[in-house]
Biopython code that builds the backbone (N, CA, C, O; Angstrom):
import numpy as np
from Bio.PDB.StructureBuilder import StructureBuilder

atoms = [
    (1, "MET", "N", (0.849, -1.165, 0.000)),
    (1, "MET", "CA", (0.000, 0.000, 0.000)),
    (1, "MET", "C", (0.900, 1.235, 0.000)),
    (1, "MET", "O", (1.868, 1.302, 0.758)),
    (2, "ASP", "N", (0.585, 2.197, -0.838)),
    (2, "ASP", "CA", (1.341, 3.438, -0.898)),
    (2, "ASP", "C", (0.916, 4.357, 0.224)),
    (2, "ASP", "O", (-0.264, 4.450, 0.562)),
    (3, "ASN", "N", (1.911, 5.045, 0.804)),
    (3, "ASN", "CA", (1.610, 6.019, 1.844)),
    (3, "ASN", "C", (1.099, 7.303, 1.216)),
    (3, "ASN", "O", (1.392, 7.604, 0.058)),
    (4, "GLU", "N", (0.348, 8.040, 1.975)),
    (4, "GLU", "CA", (-0.235, 9.300, 1.530)),
    (4, "GLU", "C", (0.867, 10.352, 1.336)),
    (4, "GLU", "O", (1.827, 10.402, 2.105)),
    (5, "ILE", "N", (0.721, 11.178, 0.317)),
    (5, "ILE", "CA", (1.636, 12.281, 0.063)),
    (5, "ILE", "C", (0.948, 13.559, 0.542)),
    (5, "ILE", "O", (-0.204, 13.829, 0.204)),
    (6, "ILE", "N", (1.687, 14.338, 1.337)),
    (6, "ILE", "CA", (1.152, 15.612, 1.801)),
    (6, "ILE", "C", (2.090, 16.724, 1.357)),
    (6, "ILE", "O", (3.287, 16.503, 1.175)),
    (7, "HIS", "N", (1.546, 17.903, 1.186)),
    (7, "HIS", "CA", (2.324, 19.072, 0.783)),
    (7, "HIS", "C", (2.405, 20.038, 1.951)),
    (7, "HIS", "O", (1.383, 20.468, 2.487)),
    (8, "LEU", "N", (3.632, 20.378, 2.344)),
    (8, "LEU", "CA", (3.855, 21.315, 3.442)),
    (8, "LEU", "C", (4.662, 22.491, 2.914)),
    (8, "LEU", "O", (5.354, 22.374, 1.903)),
    (9, "VAL", "N", (4.572, 23.613, 3.596)),
    (9, "VAL", "CA", (5.298, 24.813, 3.206)),
    (9, "VAL", "C", (6.441, 25.014, 4.188)),
    (9, "VAL", "O", (6.229, 25.026, 5.400)),
    (10, "ASP", "N", (7.674, 25.174, 3.655)),
    (10, "ASP", "CA", (8.833, 25.358, 4.527)),
    (10, "ASP", "C", (8.948, 26.810, 4.986)),
    (10, "ASP", "O", (8.113, 27.647, 4.644)),
    (11, "ASP", "N", (9.994, 27.099, 5.767)),
    (11, "ASP", "CA", (10.187, 28.432, 6.332)),
    (11, "ASP", "C", (10.382, 29.511, 5.275)),
    (11, "ASP", "O", (10.182, 30.695, 5.545)),
    (12, "GLU", "N", (10.774, 29.101, 4.069)),
    (12, "GLU", "CA", (11.016, 30.060, 2.988)),
    (12, "GLU", "C", (9.824, 30.184, 2.044)),
    (12, "GLU", "O", (9.901, 30.870, 1.025)),
    (13, "GLY", "N", (8.721, 29.518, 2.386)),
    (13, "GLY", "CA", (7.513, 29.602, 1.573)),
    (13, "GLY", "C", (7.461, 28.624, 0.417)),
    (13, "GLY", "O", (6.565, 28.715, -0.423)),
    (14, "ASN", "N", (8.399, 27.689, 0.354)),
    (14, "ASN", "CA", (8.417, 26.692, -0.716)),
    (14, "ASN", "C", (7.566, 25.493, -0.337)),
    (14, "ASN", "O", (7.611, 25.022, 0.800)),
    (15, "GLU", "N", (6.790, 25.002, -1.293)),
    (15, "GLU", "CA", (5.999, 23.805, -1.056)),
    (15, "GLU", "C", (6.889, 22.580, -1.208)),
    (15, "GLU", "O", (7.614, 22.448, -2.194)),
    (16, "VAL", "N", (6.829, 21.676, -0.219)),
    (16, "VAL", "CA", (7.657, 20.475, -0.211)),
    (16, "VAL", "C", (6.738, 19.271, -0.036)),
    (16, "VAL", "O", (5.826, 19.290, 0.791)),
    (17, "GLU", "N", (6.985, 18.218, -0.826)),
    (17, "GLU", "CA", (6.193, 17.001, -0.715)),
    (17, "GLU", "C", (6.801, 16.086, 0.337)),
    (17, "GLU", "O", (8.014, 15.883, 0.382)),
    (18, "PHE", "N", (5.934, 15.538, 1.185)),
    (18, "PHE", "CA", (6.336, 14.597, 2.220)),
    (18, "PHE", "C", (5.484, 13.349, 2.105)),
    (18, "PHE", "O", (4.327, 13.404, 1.687)),
    (19, "GLU", "N", (6.071, 12.229, 2.480)),
    (19, "GLU", "CA", (5.333, 10.983, 2.570)),
    (19, "GLU", "C", (4.900, 10.803, 4.014)),
    (19, "GLU", "O", (5.712, 10.922, 4.931)),
    (20, "LEU", "N", (3.626, 10.518, 4.215)),
    (20, "LEU", "CA", (3.112, 10.238, 5.549)),
    (20, "LEU", "C", (3.480, 8.797, 5.890)),
    (20, "LEU", "O", (2.921, 7.851, 5.334)),
    (21, "ILE", "N", (4.428, 8.645, 6.811)),
    (21, "ILE", "CA", (4.932, 7.328, 7.192)),
    (21, "ILE", "C", (4.001, 6.659, 8.201)),
    (21, "ILE", "O", (3.702, 5.470, 8.093)),
    (22, "SER", "N", (3.548, 7.436, 9.178)),
    (22, "SER", "CA", (2.715, 6.891, 10.241)),
    (22, "SER", "C", (1.957, 8.026, 10.911)),
    (22, "SER", "O", (2.365, 9.185, 10.847)),
    (23, "SER", "N", (0.869, 7.684, 11.543)),
    (23, "SER", "CA", (0.158, 8.636, 12.394)),
    (23, "SER", "C", (-0.339, 7.876, 13.617)),
    (23, "SER", "O", (-0.642, 6.685, 13.547)),
    (24, "PHE", "N", (-0.416, 8.583, 14.732)),
    (24, "PHE", "CA", (-0.833, 7.952, 15.984)),
    (24, "PHE", "C", (-1.303, 9.035, 16.949)),
    (24, "PHE", "O", (-1.090, 10.226, 16.722)),
    (25, "GLU", "N", (-1.943, 8.601, 18.023)),
    (25, "GLU", "CA", (-2.417, 9.524, 19.052)),
    (25, "GLU", "C", (-1.688, 9.269, 20.358)),
    (25, "GLU", "O", (-1.346, 8.136, 20.696)),
    (26, "LEU", "N", (-1.459, 10.356, 21.083)),
    (26, "LEU", "CA", (-0.887, 10.297, 22.420)),
    (26, "LEU", "C", (-1.601, 11.343, 23.250)),
    (26, "LEU", "O", (-1.581, 12.525, 22.908)),
    (27, "ASP", "N", (-2.230, 10.928, 24.332)),
    (27, "ASP", "CA", (-2.952, 11.846, 25.219)),
    (27, "ASP", "C", (-3.944, 12.719, 24.449)),
    (27, "ASP", "O", (-3.996, 13.933, 24.645)),
    (28, "ASP", "N", (-4.728, 12.091, 23.574)),
    (28, "ASP", "CA", (-5.772, 12.764, 22.789)),
    (28, "ASP", "C", (-5.238, 13.796, 21.796)),
    (28, "ASP", "O", (-5.992, 14.646, 21.321)),
    (29, "THR", "N", (-3.955, 13.729, 21.483)),
    (29, "THR", "CA", (-3.363, 14.605, 20.478)),
    (29, "THR", "C", (-2.846, 13.734, 19.343)),
    (29, "THR", "O", (-2.211, 12.706, 19.581)),
    (30, "LYS", "N", (-3.121, 14.149, 18.098)),
    (30, "LYS", "CA", (-2.664, 13.400, 16.934)),
    (30, "LYS", "C", (-1.274, 13.862, 16.524)),
    (30, "LYS", "O", (-0.938, 15.043, 16.614)),
    (31, "TYR", "N", (-0.472, 12.899, 16.069)),
    (31, "TYR", "CA", (0.873, 13.166, 15.570)),
    (31, "TYR", "C", (1.068, 12.433, 14.252)),
    (31, "TYR", "O", (0.440, 11.405, 13.998)),
    (32, "ALA", "N", (1.951, 12.979, 13.414)),
    (32, "ALA", "CA", (2.265, 12.357, 12.134)),
    (32, "ALA", "C", (3.776, 12.279, 11.972)),
    (32, "ALA", "O", (4.505, 13.201, 12.338)),
    (33, "VAL", "N", (4.230, 11.162, 11.417)),
    (33, "VAL", "CA", (5.638, 10.998, 11.076)),
    (33, "VAL", "C", (5.721, 11.120, 9.561)),
    (33, "VAL", "O", (5.080, 10.364, 8.831)),
    (34, "VAL", "N", (6.517, 12.082, 9.093)),
    (34, "VAL", "CA", (6.629, 12.352, 7.666)),
    (34, "VAL", "C", (8.097, 12.347, 7.244)),
    (34, "VAL", "O", (8.991, 12.598, 8.052)),
    (35, "ALA", "N", (8.326, 12.055, 5.965)),
    (35, "ALA", "CA", (9.674, 12.081, 5.399)),
    (35, "ALA", "C", (9.611, 12.807, 4.061)),
    (35, "ALA", "O", (8.683, 12.591, 3.282)),
    (36, "PRO", "N", (10.594, 13.670, 3.786)),
    (36, "PRO", "CA", (10.585, 14.389, 2.498)),
    (36, "PRO", "C", (10.791, 13.418, 1.343)),
    (36, "PRO", "O", (11.614, 12.506, 1.424)),
    (37, "LEU", "N", (10.033, 13.624, 0.262)),
    (37, "LEU", "CA", (10.146, 12.753, -0.905)),
    (37, "LEU", "C", (11.430, 13.017, -1.688)),
    (37, "LEU", "O", (12.046, 12.078, -2.193)),
    (38, "ASP", "N", (11.834, 14.258, -1.795)),
    (38, "ASP", "CA", (12.987, 14.633, -2.615)),
    (38, "ASP", "C", (14.260, 14.711, -1.798)),
    (38, "ASP", "O", (14.988, 15.702, -1.863)),
    (39, "SER", "N", (14.529, 13.674, -1.033)),
    (39, "SER", "CA", (15.722, 13.677, -0.191)),
    (39, "SER", "C", (16.361, 12.293, -0.212)),
    (39, "SER", "O", (15.669, 11.275, -0.206)),
    (40, "ASP", "N", (17.680, 12.272, -0.237)),
    (40, "ASP", "CA", (18.398, 11.006, -0.197)),
    (40, "ASP", "C", (18.652, 10.548, 1.236)),
    (40, "ASP", "O", (19.130, 9.436, 1.459)),
    (41, "SER", "N", (18.335, 11.396, 2.199)),
    (41, "SER", "CA", (18.589, 11.039, 3.591)),
    (41, "SER", "C", (17.428, 10.221, 4.151)),
    (41, "SER", "O", (16.357, 10.133, 3.549)),
    (42, "ASP", "N", (17.663, 9.636, 5.296)),
    (42, "ASP", "CA", (16.634, 8.861, 5.985)),
    (42, "ASP", "C", (15.919, 9.697, 7.038)),
    (42, "ASP", "O", (15.270, 9.151, 7.930)),
    (43, "ASP", "N", (16.034, 11.021, 6.939)),
    (43, "ASP", "CA", (15.420, 11.904, 7.922)),
    (43, "ASP", "C", (13.900, 11.780, 7.897)),
    (43, "ASP", "O", (13.278, 11.676, 6.840)),
    (44, "ALA", "N", (13.338, 11.796, 9.078)),
    (44, "ALA", "CA", (11.884, 11.821, 9.233)),
    (44, "ALA", "C", (11.572, 12.851, 10.305)),
    (44, "ALA", "O", (12.417, 13.155, 11.147)),
    (45, "TYR", "N", (10.362, 13.386, 10.275)),
    (45, "TYR", "CA", (9.956, 14.427, 11.209)),
    (45, "TYR", "C", (8.650, 14.011, 11.864)),
    (45, "TYR", "O", (7.770, 13.428, 11.230)),
    (46, "ILE", "N", (8.549, 14.324, 13.145)),
    (46, "ILE", "CA", (7.295, 14.095, 13.860)),
    (46, "ILE", "C", (6.635, 15.452, 14.051)),
    (46, "ILE", "O", (7.233, 16.378, 14.600)),
    (47, "LEU", "N", (5.392, 15.555, 13.588)),
    (47, "LEU", "CA", (4.639, 16.805, 13.660)),
    (47, "LEU", "C", (3.337, 16.572, 14.415)),
    (47, "LEU", "O", (2.750, 15.492, 14.346)),
    (48, "ARG", "N", (2.893, 17.597, 15.135)),
    (48, "ARG", "CA", (1.591, 17.546, 15.796)),
    (48, "ARG", "C", (0.544, 17.907, 14.744)),
    (48, "ARG", "O", (0.760, 18.803, 13.928)),
    (49, "VAL", "N", (-0.584, 17.211, 14.767)),
    (49, "VAL", "CA", (-1.666, 17.468, 13.817)),
    (49, "VAL", "C", (-2.762, 18.234, 14.556)),
    (49, "VAL", "O", (-3.350, 17.736, 15.516)),
    (50, "GLU", "N", (-3.021, 19.447, 14.090)),
    (50, "GLU", "CA", (-4.085, 20.272, 14.646)),
    (50, "GLU", "C", (-5.101, 20.541, 13.545)),
    (50, "GLU", "O", (-4.857, 20.237, 12.378)),
    (51, "GLN", "N", (-6.222, 21.101, 13.914)),
    (51, "GLN", "CA", (-7.285, 21.404, 12.947)),
    (51, "GLN", "C", (-7.459, 22.916, 12.844)),
    (51, "GLN", "O", (-7.438, 23.625, 13.850)),
    (52, "ASP", "N", (-7.632, 23.401, 11.603)),
    (52, "ASP", "CA", (-7.925, 24.819, 11.436)),
    (52, "ASP", "C", (-9.423, 25.042, 11.606)),
    (52, "ASP", "O", (-10.165, 24.107, 11.905)),
    (53, "GLU", "N", (-9.859, 26.270, 11.418)),
    (53, "GLU", "CA", (-11.276, 26.599, 11.627)),
    (53, "GLU", "C", (-12.208, 25.876, 10.663)),
    (53, "GLU", "O", (-13.409, 25.786, 10.919)),
    (54, "ASN", "N", (-11.667, 25.353, 9.547)),
    (54, "ASN", "CA", (-12.466, 24.612, 8.572)),
    (54, "ASN", "C", (-12.376, 23.098, 8.762)),
    (54, "ASN", "O", (-12.925, 22.332, 7.969)),
    (55, "GLY", "N", (-11.682, 22.675, 9.814)),
    (55, "GLY", "CA", (-11.532, 21.261, 10.076)),
    (55, "GLY", "C", (-10.424, 20.603, 9.267)),
    (55, "GLY", "O", (-10.293, 19.379, 9.277)),
    (56, "GLU", "N", (-9.630, 21.400, 8.570)),
    (56, "GLU", "CA", (-8.518, 20.867, 7.785)),
    (56, "GLU", "C", (-7.321, 20.613, 8.704)),
    (56, "GLU", "O", (-7.103, 21.340, 9.673)),
    (57, "ASP", "N", (-6.556, 19.577, 8.385)),
    (57, "ASP", "CA", (-5.375, 19.264, 9.179)),
    (57, "ASP", "C", (-4.279, 20.294, 8.970)),
    (57, "ASP", "O", (-4.007, 20.715, 7.846)),
    (58, "LEU", "N", (-3.656, 20.692, 10.070)),
    (58, "LEU", "CA", (-2.466, 21.537, 10.065)),
    (58, "LEU", "C", (-1.353, 20.740, 10.724)),
    (58, "LEU", "O", (-1.552, 20.158, 11.790)),
    (59, "PHE", "N", (-0.195, 20.708, 10.103)),
    (59, "PHE", "CA", (0.947, 19.982, 10.640)),
    (59, "PHE", "C", (1.889, 20.992, 11.272)),
    (59, "PHE", "O", (2.396, 21.888, 10.598)),
    (60, "VAL", "N", (2.120, 20.840, 12.576)),
    (60, "VAL", "CA", (2.840, 21.834, 13.369)),
    (60, "VAL", "C", (4.076, 21.189, 13.991)),
    (60, "VAL", "O", (4.009, 20.086, 14.533)),
    (61, "GLY", "N", (5.196, 21.888, 13.905)),
    (61, "GLY", "CA", (6.417, 21.417, 14.552)),
    (61, "GLY", "C", (6.245, 21.410, 16.060)),
    (61, "GLY", "O", (5.511, 22.229, 16.612)),
    (62, "ILE", "N", (6.922, 20.488, 16.723)),
    (62, "ILE", "CA", (6.846, 20.369, 18.177)),
    (62, "ILE", "C", (8.000, 21.160, 18.775)),
    (62, "ILE", "O", (9.163, 20.789, 18.620)),
    (63, "GLU", "N", (7.676, 22.242, 19.452)),
    (63, "GLU", "CA", (8.694, 23.131, 20.025)),
    (63, "GLU", "C", (9.091, 22.712, 21.448)),
    (63, "GLU", "O", (10.235, 22.905, 21.860)),
    (64, "ASP", "N", (8.151, 22.145, 22.182)),
    (64, "ASP", "CA", (8.395, 21.784, 23.576)),
    (64, "ASP", "C", (9.219, 20.493, 23.647)),
    (64, "ASP", "O", (8.808, 19.459, 23.121)),
    (65, "GLU", "N", (10.377, 20.560, 24.297)),
    (65, "GLU", "CA", (11.290, 19.420, 24.359)),
    (65, "GLU", "C", (10.674, 18.227, 25.084)),
    (65, "GLU", "O", (10.859, 17.085, 24.664)),
    (66, "GLU", "N", (9.950, 18.480, 26.158)),
    (66, "GLU", "CA", (9.325, 17.390, 26.909)),
    (66, "GLU", "C", (8.263, 16.689, 26.065)),
    (66, "GLU", "O", (8.203, 15.460, 26.037)),
    (67, "GLU", "N", (7.420, 17.474, 25.374)),
    (67, "GLU", "CA", (6.408, 16.883, 24.493)),
    (67, "GLU", "C", (7.094, 16.067, 23.399)),
    (67, "GLU", "O", (6.681, 14.944, 23.108)),
    (68, "PHE", "N", (8.131, 16.626, 22.798)),
    (68, "PHE", "CA", (8.835, 15.931, 21.727)),
    (68, "PHE", "C", (9.393, 14.595, 22.219)),
    (68, "PHE", "O", (9.231, 13.570, 21.556)),
    (69, "ASN", "N", (10.047, 14.606, 23.376)),
    (69, "ASN", "CA", (10.613, 13.371, 23.924)),
    (69, "ASN", "C", (9.535, 12.337, 24.220)),
    (69, "ASN", "O", (9.730, 11.148, 23.967)),
    (70, "ASP", "N", (8.396, 12.781, 24.755)),
    (70, "ASP", "CA", (7.280, 11.869, 25.028)),
    (70, "ASP", "C", (6.748, 11.246, 23.742)),
    (70, "ASP", "O", (6.441, 10.055, 23.699)),
    (71, "VAL", "N", (6.642, 12.066, 22.693)),
    (71, "VAL", "CA", (6.119, 11.588, 21.415)),
    (71, "VAL", "C", (7.086, 10.609, 20.768)),
    (71, "VAL", "O", (6.660, 9.588, 20.229)),
    (72, "VAL", "N", (8.377, 10.903, 20.811)),
    (72, "VAL", "CA", (9.372, 9.988, 20.251)),
    (72, "VAL", "C", (9.330, 8.650, 20.987)),
    (72, "VAL", "O", (9.381, 7.594, 20.357)),
    (73, "GLU", "N", (9.237, 8.692, 22.301)),
    (73, "GLU", "CA", (9.158, 7.459, 23.085)),
    (73, "GLU", "C", (7.913, 6.654, 22.707)),
    (73, "GLU", "O", (7.992, 5.438, 22.532)),
    (74, "ALA", "N", (6.774, 7.322, 22.581)),
    (74, "ALA", "CA", (5.532, 6.635, 22.213)),
    (74, "ALA", "C", (5.638, 6.033, 20.808)),
    (74, "ALA", "O", (5.177, 4.917, 20.572)),
    (75, "TYR", "N", (6.242, 6.770, 19.886)),
    (75, "TYR", "CA", (6.405, 6.258, 18.523)),
    (75, "TYR", "C", (7.322, 5.033, 18.514)),
    (75, "TYR", "O", (7.026, 4.041, 17.848)),
    (76, "ASN", "N", (8.427, 5.100, 19.247)),
    (76, "ASN", "CA", (9.350, 3.968, 19.313)),
    (76, "ASN", "C", (8.670, 2.737, 19.910)),
    (76, "ASN", "O", (8.894, 1.623, 19.437)),
    (77, "GLU", "N", (7.849, 2.921, 20.934)),
    (77, "GLU", "CA", (7.107, 1.803, 21.524)),
    (77, "GLU", "C", (6.128, 1.216, 20.509)),
    (77, "GLU", "O", (5.981, -0.002, 20.413)),
    (78, "LEU", "N", (5.463, 2.089, 19.756)),
    (78, "LEU", "CA", (4.522, 1.643, 18.733)),
    (78, "LEU", "C", (5.248, 0.828, 17.661)),
    (78, "LEU", "O", (4.745, -0.204, 17.215)),
    (79, "MET", "N", (6.419, 1.289, 17.253)),
    (79, "MET", "CA", (7.195, 0.570, 16.241)),
    (79, "MET", "C", (7.684, -0.775, 16.777)),
    (79, "MET", "O", (7.707, -1.762, 16.042)),
    (80, "ASP", "N", (8.077, -0.819, 18.054)),
    (80, "ASP", "CA", (8.509, -2.079, 18.652)),
    (80, "ASP", "C", (7.367, -3.091, 18.685)),
    (80, "ASP", "O", (7.581, -4.277, 18.431)),
    (81, "GLU", "N", (6.165, -2.633, 18.996)),
    (81, "GLU", "CA", (4.996, -3.513, 19.053)),
    (81, "GLU", "C", (4.655, -4.075, 17.685)),
    (81, "GLU", "O", (4.191, -5.209, 17.573)),
    (82, "ASN", "N", (4.884, -3.280, 16.640)),
    (82, "ASN", "CA", (4.501, -3.673, 15.281)),
    (82, "ASN", "C", (5.656, -4.203, 14.455)),
    (82, "ASN", "O", (5.498, -4.450, 13.260)),
    (83, "SER", "N", (6.815, -4.380, 15.072)),
    (83, "SER", "CA", (7.974, -4.799, 14.286)),
    (83, "SER", "C", (7.902, -6.279, 13.958)),
    (83, "SER", "O", (7.369, -7.093, 14.712)),
    (84, "CYS", "N", (8.446, -6.579, 12.831)),
    (84, "CYS", "CA", (8.518, -7.955, 12.353)),
    (84, "CYS", "C", (9.795, -8.574, 12.887)),
    (84, "CYS", "O", (10.837, -7.920, 12.917)),
    (85, "GLU", "N", (9.724, -9.821, 13.307)),
    (85, "GLU", "CA", (10.891, -10.508, 13.852)),
    (85, "GLU", "C", (11.679, -11.235, 12.777)),
    (85, "GLU", "O", (12.669, -11.899, 13.085)),
    (86, "CYS", "N", (11.266, -11.124, 11.534)),
    (86, "CYS", "CA", (11.979, -11.815, 10.462)),
    (86, "CYS", "C", (12.923, -10.845, 9.757)),
    (86, "CYS", "O", (13.211, -9.772, 10.289)),
    (87, "ASP", "N", (13.398, -11.196, 8.594)),
    (87, "ASP", "CA", (14.417, -10.377, 7.933)),
    (87, "ASP", "C", (13.860, -9.031, 7.461)),
    (87, "ASP", "O", (12.649, -8.806, 7.457)),
    (88, "ASP", "N", (14.771, -8.151, 7.068)),
    (88, "ASP", "CA", (14.405, -6.787, 6.679)),
    (88, "ASP", "C", (13.576, -6.724, 5.400)),
    (88, "ASP", "O", (12.943, -5.704, 5.131)),
    (89, "ASP", "N", (13.567, -7.801, 4.603)),
    (89, "ASP", "CA", (12.833, -7.782, 3.344)),
    (89, "ASP", "C", (11.365, -8.138, 3.517)),
    (89, "ASP", "O", (10.571, -7.966, 2.592)),
    (90, "CYS", "N", (11.002, -8.630, 4.684)),
    (90, "CYS", "CA", (9.619, -9.043, 4.919)),
    (90, "CYS", "C", (8.723, -7.816, 5.034)),
    (90, "CYS", "O", (9.089, -6.818, 5.656)),
    (91, "GLU", "N", (7.562, -7.904, 4.434)),
    (91, "GLU", "CA", (6.547, -6.864, 4.582)),
    (91, "GLU", "C", (5.296, -7.539, 5.124)),
    (91, "GLU", "O", (4.318, -7.740, 4.405)),
    (92, "CYS", "N", (5.345, -7.879, 6.384)),
    (92, "CYS", "CA", (4.263, -8.630, 7.012)),
    (92, "CYS", "C", (2.907, -7.968, 6.770)),
    (92, "CYS", "O", (2.753, -6.755, 6.919)),
    (93, "ASP", "N", (1.961, -8.767, 6.405)),
    (93, "ASP", "CA", (0.579, -8.329, 6.237)),
    (93, "ASP", "C", (-0.302, -9.549, 6.456)),
    (93, "ASP", "O", (0.147, -10.533, 7.044)),
    (94, "ASP", "N", (-1.521, -9.504, 6.005)),
    (94, "ASP", "CA", (-2.440, -10.610, 6.213)),
    (94, "ASP", "C", (-1.962, -11.905, 5.560)),
    (94, "ASP", "O", (-2.335, -12.994, 5.995)),
    (95, "ASP", "N", (-1.139, -11.791, 4.520)),
    (95, "ASP", "CA", (-0.660, -12.962, 3.806)),
    (95, "ASP", "C", (0.719, -13.413, 4.257)),
    (95, "ASP", "O", (1.330, -14.260, 3.606)),
    (96, "CYS", "N", (1.218, -12.872, 5.345)),
    (96, "CYS", "CA", (2.561, -13.184, 5.813)),
    (96, "CYS", "C", (2.680, -14.655, 6.170)),
    (96, "CYS", "O", (1.797, -15.234, 6.803)),
    (97, "GLU", "N", (3.788, -15.247, 5.752)),
    (97, "GLU", "CA", (4.053, -16.643, 6.063)),
    (97, "GLU", "C", (5.267, -16.786, 6.955)),
    (97, "GLU", "O", (5.929, -17.823, 6.933)),
    (98, "CYS", "N", (5.570, -15.776, 7.733)),
    (98, "CYS", "CA", (6.743, -15.793, 8.614)),
    (98, "CYS", "C", (6.559, -16.794, 9.739)),
    (98, "CYS", "O", (5.436, -17.074, 10.160)),
    (99, "GLU", "N", (7.663, -17.327, 10.217)),
    (99, "GLU", "CA", (7.617, -18.306, 11.304)),
    (99, "GLU", "C", (6.987, -17.720, 12.562)),
    (99, "GLU", "O", (6.292, -18.429, 13.289)),
    (100, "HIS", "N", (7.220, -16.430, 12.831)),
    (100, "HIS", "CA", (6.690, -15.851, 14.065)),
    (100, "HIS", "C", (5.179, -15.699, 14.040)),
    (100, "HIS", "O", (4.571, -15.439, 15.078)),
    (101, "ASP", "N", (4.553, -15.857, 12.861)),
    (101, "ASP", "CA", (3.099, -15.756, 12.771)),
    (101, "ASP", "C", (2.428, -17.110, 12.918)),
    (101, "ASP", "O", (1.200, -17.188, 12.975)),
    (102, "GLU", "N", (3.208, -18.170, 12.981)),
    (102, "GLU", "CA", (2.616, -19.510, 13.062)),
    (102, "GLU", "C", (2.337, -19.897, 14.478)),
    (102, "GLU", "O", (1.838, -20.994, 14.731)),
]
sb = StructureBuilder()
sb.init_structure("model")
sb.init_model(0)
sb.init_chain("A")
sb.init_seg("    ")
for serial, (resi, resn, name, xyz) in enumerate(atoms, 1):
    if name == "N":
        sb.init_residue(resn, " ", resi, " ")
    sb.init_atom(name, np.array(xyz, "f"), 0.0, 1.0, " ", f" {name:<3s}", serial, name[0])
structure = sb.get_structure()
């Protein structure tokens, strides 16, 4: 399944395409993990998802260090829970035939 592509505006007013890697909630707040499409690096960003007056999603950088650390910890726990115990090439899904699913 392809991840959703979102368009964000950088500090210089340029529109940049990001791939939505994951989204999750922590303490009734939504967060999104995104990665730039036009980058050779493995950088990813965690953004808070807020709603504007029209109900549209706004992706906001996390300025508070404590909030950021809590969100990173929650994301890492989520990834650990959903990680596959087989090789890196496995893309576990409903049709997975991995030994750990038996």
